[in-house]
N, C-alpha and C positions, 0 to 999 in steps of 0.2 A: 699589683704589679706586672705580675707575667702577661697578663690582658693588656695594658698598656703600652708595653714592649712590642708586642706582637701588632697593636695598633700602628704603632710608630713605623714599626718594619713594613706593613701593608702599603701605609700611606708614602713612603719614600719610595716602593718599589713601583706603586700603579699608580702613586698620584691618588686625589681625592674619590673617593667610594663613593656610590650613589646607593640612596636607601629608597625601601618602599616605603611609606608613609602609613602607618596601620592607623585603625579608628580611635585608638585611644592614646594615640600619639606615641606608641612602642615603635623602635625602628628594626628594620629587617635589612642586613648585609646580606649580598652573593654576588660574592666575587669567582667567577671560573679562571682557573688555572690549570692549563692544559685540560684535562679532560676531568679534573676535579671540581666540586662545588665547596665552598667553605661558607657555611652561613651563622652569621652571630646574631643575636637577639638581648634585647635587655631585658625579658622576660625570662623566668626561668623554665615555666612548664605552659601547657595549654588548658590548667583549669579555671582561669579567671575568663571571664566574658569578653567578648568583642576584640581579643588579641590582633585578631586577623583583620582585615577589611572584608567587605561583604565578597561574598562567594567563593571564598578562599577556604581551602583545608588546614588547619592546624595540624602541625606534626613534632609529636615530641623529638627532642635530638638530646645528646649529650657535648656540650651546653645546652640547654635553652631549647628552642625550637624554630622551626620554620612555616612558612604560609606556601601553599602550592595550590595549585588551580585544580580542580576535578577533572575527570577525564570528560572530552567534549568543549574543554575551554581552554585558552592562551592568555598570556600575560598582555597587556596593550597597554602603555602608559600608567604600569604600575597598578592595574586592575584586572580581574579577571573576566575577559570577555567570550563570549558565547563564540566557538567556531562555527562557520555557516560550511556543513559539510557537503551540501546541494553544489559548490562552488567547483567542487573535486569531481563532480558528475559521478558518484557510486552506484545509481541505480541503471537498469537496463535500458536501451532507446526508448521503448515504448511504456516504460512505466515514469511515473510522476514521483520527484523527491520534494518530502516535506522539510524542511528545518523545524526541529524542537530545543528547548533549552537544555542544550549538553549533547544531543545526539540529531539522530533524524530517521526517516523511514519511507519506503518506498512503496509506492501505492502504484498496483497492476490496473490497467484499464477495463471497464465494464466485460464481463465476460470471462475474466481471466483473474485464476487465484495464485497466492505464492506470495514472498516478502521480497519481489522484487528485484534482487541483485543477482549481477552475473555469475557469483561463487556459492550460490547457494539455490535455492529452488527455482528461483526465477519465476516466470508468469505462466502459466500453466492454463489451455483451456479449461472450462467448466462444462460438462455437458449437461446442460439443463435437461435434456428427456432422460437420461439416466439417474440426475438425482429428484427428479420429478419436482424440478423448481418452474419449468416452463408451463406458460400460462395458454394451452391451445384449447379451440373449442370443441364441443362434442362433433365427433363423426370424421376427425382430422387425426393426421397422422404427424408427431414430431419428428424432424430433424435436424439433427447437430449439425452446427457449421463452427468454424473456427470464430470464437469469441461471440457467438450467438447461436439462434436456432431459428428455424421457421415451422411453422404448420401448413400442413399440405392436405388441403380437404380429400377425403377418402373417393373412389369412384362411383359417380352418381349424385354428388354434390358438388355446388360451386360457393365459392366466399363472396359475401354479401354482405358489407360491413364488418363485423368481427365474426360471422357465424357460416359456418358451414350448411347452408341450405339444400334442400333436396333438388334435381333437377327434375323437372318435367318432361321427358323424353317425347310424352305424346304429343306436345305442342311444335314439334319441329320434327319432320319427318325425315330428317338426315339423321337424327338422335335413335331412329328404331326401326325395324326391319317388319313391321306387321302386315302381314297380307292385306288385300285390298277386301278380302271376304270378312276381314276380322276387325277387331276395334281395339284399338291401344288402349291400356287401362294402367296408367301411372300408381307405382308402389313405391313406399323409401328406398333411395339408391337404387332405383332400376325400374322396369316396365313390365307387361305381361300383355300376351296379344288373346281376346276372345272371340271364338267363333261362334254363331247361331247355328245352331241344327235344332229342327222340327221346335222351334218356339223355347230351346232351352240353351243355355249360354254354356261353351265348354273353353277352359282357359289351356291355352296352350303354351 
């Protein structure tokens, strides 16, 4: 009797209430008066299956229960619908936002690591040379750059394809300073000069 009287007072004060129709046809009334929310339900508790619609979470109340959306969802036309947080630009400009069911994550660009959010670790450069993840050929030195790295061939070597190959300085007089009375001998990474004296060869 008291409940019927309360319904009558609500109807007369606010007009016809709006219901959320649950999967088992139980009804949930949610009326907001000032900063309060009044919720009434035909069911007594959340023990029965399917008391709320898909994606809703059943919350025990006195009396009855309420059907609430989980974090990352919002009520749209009586259903819990995923919020696309990426529409709010939560990631750094250089990061890519990926919406997920009920959440999202920010992906840093290649060569960077972190959560991609401005209020946390953001996107930090990965030093591939320090972490030994760089793939540099033999006879080269790794140099870290912002978001990447480069491999520089050591002195006396040149990059051919993906390999650092020895430069034959003896084939180009501009690359060696051997005297006219000596012979240029190429060795890995450099060269040497040999001088013929009394039928013997001396390296200089």
